[in-house]
Every structure is written in C-alpha cells, then in structure tokens.
C-alpha positions as CSV (number, residue, x, y, z in Angstrom):
1,M,13.8,-84.8,-1.0
2,A,15.0,-84.1,-4.6
3,V,11.4,-83.1,-5.5
4,L,11.1,-80.5,-2.7
5,R,14.0,-78.3,-3.8
6,P,12.5,-77.4,-7.3
7,A,9.1,-77.1,-5.8
8,L,10.4,-74.6,-3.3
9,Y,11.9,-72.4,-6.0
10,V,8.7,-72.5,-8.1
11,L,6.6,-71.6,-5.1
12,L,8.9,-68.8,-4.0
13,V,9.1,-67.2,-7.5
14,A,5.3,-67.5,-8.0
15,S,4.7,-65.9,-4.6
16,A,7.2,-63.1,-5.3
17,F,5.6,-62.4,-8.7
18,L,2.1,-62.3,-7.3
19,T,3.2,-60.1,-4.4
20,F,4.9,-57.5,-6.6
21,W,2.1,-57.6,-9.2
22,A,-0.7,-57.3,-6.5
23,G,1.1,-54.2,-5.1
24,G,0.7,-52.2,-8.2
25,D,0.2,-52.6,-11.9
26,I,2.7,-54.1,-14.4
27,A,2.7,-52.8,-17.9
28,G,-0.5,-50.9,-17.3
29,F,-2.4,-54.1,-16.5
30,T,-3.8,-54.5,-13.0
31,L,-4.6,-58.0,-11.6
32,P,-8.0,-58.6,-10.0
33,D,-8.5,-58.3,-6.3
34,W,-8.3,-62.1,-5.7
35,V,-4.6,-61.9,-6.4
36,R,-4.0,-60.0,-3.2
37,G,-5.2,-63.2,-1.4
38,A,-3.3,-65.5,-3.8
39,A,0.1,-64.1,-3.0
40,P,0.0,-64.9,0.7
41,A,-1.6,-68.3,0.0
42,V,1.1,-69.3,-2.4
43,F,3.8,-68.1,0.1
44,L,2.1,-70.0,2.9
45,L,2.3,-73.1,0.8
46,F,6.0,-72.3,0.2
47,V,6.5,-71.9,4.0
48,A,4.9,-75.3,4.6
49,V,7.0,-77.1,2.0
50,F,10.1,-75.2,3.2
51,A,9.4,-76.3,6.8
52,V,9.0,-80.0,5.7
53,Y,12.2,-79.8,3.7
54,R,14.3,-78.1,6.5
55,F,13.1,-80.4,9.2
56,A,13.7,-83.4,7.0
57,L,17.3,-82.2,6.7
58,V,17.5,-81.7,10.4
59,R,16.2,-85.2,11.1
60,A,18.8,-86.6,8.7
61,R,21.4,-84.6,10.7
62,K,22.5,-82.6,7.5
63,Y,21.3,-79.2,8.8
64,P,21.5,-77.4,12.2
65,A,18.2,-77.4,14.1
66,M,18.5,-73.8,15.4
67,T,19.1,-72.5,11.9
68,A,16.1,-74.4,10.5
69,L,13.9,-73.1,13.3
70,F,15.0,-69.6,12.7
71,Q,14.5,-69.8,8.9
72,V,11.0,-71.3,9.3
73,G,10.1,-68.7,11.9
74,L,11.4,-65.9,9.7
75,S,9.4,-67.3,6.8
76,A,6.2,-67.3,8.9
77,L,6.9,-63.6,9.9
78,I,7.2,-62.7,6.3
79,W,4.0,-64.5,5.5
80,V,2.2,-62.4,8.1
81,L,3.6,-59.2,6.5
82,L,2.2,-60.3,3.1
83,L,-1.4,-60.6,4.4
84,P,-3.6,-57.9,2.8
85,S,-4.6,-56.5,6.1
86,T,-1.0,-55.6,7.0
87,R,-0.2,-54.0,3.7
88,Q,-1.1,-50.4,3.4
89,K,-0.2,-47.8,0.9
90,I,1.4,-44.9,2.7
91,V,0.3,-41.6,1.3
92,P,1.8,-38.3,2.6
93,R,-0.8,-36.3,4.5
94,H,-0.3,-33.2,2.4
95,I,-1.6,-35.0,-0.7
96,I,-4.9,-36.2,0.7
97,D,-6.8,-33.9,3.1
98,D,-10.5,-34.8,3.6
99,V,-11.3,-32.3,6.3
100,P,-12.4,-29.5,3.9
101,A,-14.7,-31.9,2.1
102,L,-16.1,-33.3,5.3
103,F,-17.0,-29.7,6.4
104,S,-19.7,-29.6,3.7
105,S,-21.1,-33.1,4.4
106,A,-24.9,-33.5,4.5
107,D,-24.6,-35.4,7.8
108,P,-24.2,-33.0,10.8
109,R,-22.3,-35.7,12.7
110,V,-19.7,-35.8,10.0
111,R,-19.4,-32.0,10.0
112,A,-19.1,-31.9,13.8
113,L,-16.4,-34.6,13.7
114,A,-14.5,-32.7,10.9
115,A,-14.7,-29.5,13.0
116,E,-13.3,-31.3,16.0
117,V,-10.5,-33.0,14.0
118,A,-9.4,-29.7,12.5
119,G,-8.7,-28.3,16.0
120,Y,-6.4,-31.2,16.8
121,R,-4.3,-31.1,13.6
122,P,-0.8,-29.6,14.0
123,D,-1.5,-27.5,10.9
124,G,-5.0,-26.6,12.1
125,V,-4.8,-23.0,11.3
126,K,-5.3,-23.8,7.6
127,Y,-8.9,-24.9,8.6
128,V,-9.7,-21.6,10.4
129,E,-11.8,-20.2,7.6
130,G,-13.9,-23.4,7.4
131,L,-14.3,-23.5,11.2
132,I,-15.5,-19.9,11.2
133,E,-18.1,-20.8,8.5
134,R,-19.2,-23.7,10.7
135,L,-20.1,-21.2,13.5
136,N,-23.3,-20.5,11.4
137,D,-24.1,-24.2,10.9
138,A,-27.7,-25.3,11.5
139,D,-26.7,-28.0,13.9
140,A,-25.7,-27.0,17.5
141,R,-23.1,-29.8,17.8
142,V,-21.3,-28.5,14.7
143,R,-21.3,-24.9,16.0
144,E,-20.0,-26.1,19.4
145,R,-17.2,-28.2,18.0
146,A,-16.1,-25.5,15.6
147,R,-16.0,-23.0,18.5
148,S,-14.0,-25.4,20.6
149,S,-11.5,-26.1,17.8
150,L,-11.1,-22.3,17.2
151,Q,-10.5,-21.8,20.9
152,R,-7.9,-24.6,20.9
153,L,-6.1,-23.1,17.9
154,A,-6.3,-19.5,19.1
155,G,-5.7,-20.2,22.8
156,L,-8.7,-18.0,23.7
157,D,-12.4,-17.3,22.9
158,A,-12.7,-14.4,20.5
159,A,-16.4,-14.1,21.1
160,P,-17.4,-15.3,24.6
161,G,-21.1,-15.8,25.0
162,E,-21.9,-14.7,21.4
163,E,-23.3,-16.7,18.6
164,G,-24.2,-16.2,14.9
165,K,-23.0,-13.3,12.9
166,P,-21.4,-11.3,15.8
167,A,-19.3,-14.4,16.7
168,V,-18.3,-15.0,13.1
169,E,-17.2,-11.3,12.7
170,K,-15.1,-11.4,15.9
171,W,-13.4,-14.7,14.9
172,R,-12.7,-13.4,11.4
173,A,-11.1,-10.3,12.9
174,L,-8.9,-12.4,15.2
175,A,-8.0,-14.7,12.3
176,R,-7.1,-11.7,10.1
177,Q,-5.1,-10.1,12.9
178,R,-3.1,-13.4,13.3
179,G,-2.6,-13.8,9.6
180,W,-4.6,-17.0,9.3
181,V,-7.0,-15.7,6.6
182,Q,-6.9,-12.8,4.1
C-alpha cells in the first residue's frame, strides 16, 4: 500500500506532462506523434493503479465504497477524453474556408460537392461569384449543383431554362442587384 501512493503521483504527473505537451509545443519543441498515444496509455496505467489502491482501501474498510467507485469511474471518463480520437482542435470557421479552393479542384466531383455545400452555408452569398463561374463548368453535375445552390440562396431561378453565357449574365445581374457582387 505504501508503494502505491508515490506511484500514483508519478503516473499522474507524467500523464499530465505528456498530455499538455502533446497538445501543443513547449519552448518551440514539438514531441513526436507517438506521444499522443503515450499520454492516454500512462493515464490508463494510473487509472489501473488508482483503482487497485482505492479498492484495497475499501476492502480494508478505510474508504467509502461509493466514493471509490465514483472516483474510478470519473478517472475512466477522463481517460476516454484523453484518447487522440476525442481530442480535436477547434478552429473558428472564419479562419479556414476551403470552399473557394475546392471550386477549382481538378476533380469534377469535388467541384460539384463544393458548389452544393456553398448553397447550404449560412453565409452562402459570399460564394455567389464562384457559383456563377461554375455555371460554365465543363461537367454537367457541377453546373447543376451551382444552379441549385444559386436558386437556394436567391430564392428563385434568375435564368430558367438557360445555360452558358446567357445564364451567367442573368445571374450576375441579379447578384449585382442584390449587392452580392460588385
């Protein structure tokens, strides 16, 4: 029992150190990717030793069973949160916007998907110019999705039944009229 207490402290400190260091860089030095797996592994070892220690205290009637169960359960939950698959860096949407880059992809499926996504974005009007350009795309799926997104954003079809340059002109006129493009 006397050996478990210092081992717990060492494991907890090591796990915390690895977790914080794996989350970013310290003093300009970034640890290798394997550290992201090492932090949860060390914490899992801590949880195992902690559970043995707490249940040994419960068995010796020196610690309440419900408190021990709660603490071990909470430790297991924290371990799940440390797993690399549950940790994500949250980046504000206004910083990274891939839709304009995807409009010019070599793959027509990617361009079609980008055109569709643009129509569902709350700030979709900022993609109107790119969507209008996609009306001249070589792939019919891209043109169809761009038209559909423009209709969704505008609430109407500015060029019903028209394709190519006439459709582009009418959509540009509507976009200028609504102040979406210059």
